N, C-alpha and C positions, 0 to 999 in steps of 0.2 A: 659481105654487107653488114653495116655494125647496127646496134638496136639502140646507140648513143647518138641523139640529134642535138641541136642547139636547142636550149629555150624558145618559146614561143609566147605570145603573147596568149593569155587563157581564157580568150573572148570568146572563142570557139570551142575552146575543150570545157569539163563541167571537175569542177575541182571538189572531193569527197569531205565534207565540212570542212575543218581549218588543217587539215594535213595536207602531206607533200605530194600526197596521189592525185591523178585528175584522169579522167576517162576521155581520148580523143580518138576520135569515129572509132569506135565501140572497143579499141583497146585502152586497158589501163597502163599508166604510165608513173614513174619514180620520177620527180621534179625535185630538182637543186639549180642553184643560181648558176652551178658550170656545164649543164646539161640534163636531159632526162633520159631514163632504163625503161626501156620495155620488160611490163614484166611477164612473163610469160610463164610460171607454174599453173597449173588448173585449180589446183586449193585453193593457194593464193585468190588468186581471182574470181573466185567463185566465192571467196570469202569477201572481197569486195563487193562484187555483185549483189550479195546477200543484206550487206551494209548499206549499199546504196538506196536497195528498195527500204530497207527498215528507215531511213532517211527521209525519203520519200513521202513514204505514209507517216510520219510523223511528222513532218510540211504539210501534210493534207489536212490532219485534222487540227491543226492549230490553226489555220486556213478557216476550217469550217467552225470551230468555236470563238475565231471572233468575228467571220461574216454571222452568226447568230448574234453575237452581242451586240451587233452594230444595227439588226432588224428591230423594229420596233415590235413588244410582243400583241401575239394573236387574242383576240379577246374569246374565251370558251364560253361556248355556250352554256345554260342553264349554271353559271358561277355568277353569275351579275347580283351584285346588291344594292 
């Protein structure tokens, strides 16, 4: 059984930033126009997992900042002028 599969639409996949790496069904794949190759090295896939976690945390932090900027400021008691 080969680890190469034809490229499929990424709608069911999670692309890592703008890299040629996607996570499909909990597995990391290196994707090219001619096909996909399963990444099996545990050190490499562990680094991909850590990077994906860091990217998700950064995305959440940005979303939180934008949400705070969109919310009207709350009045602080005792600071009224």
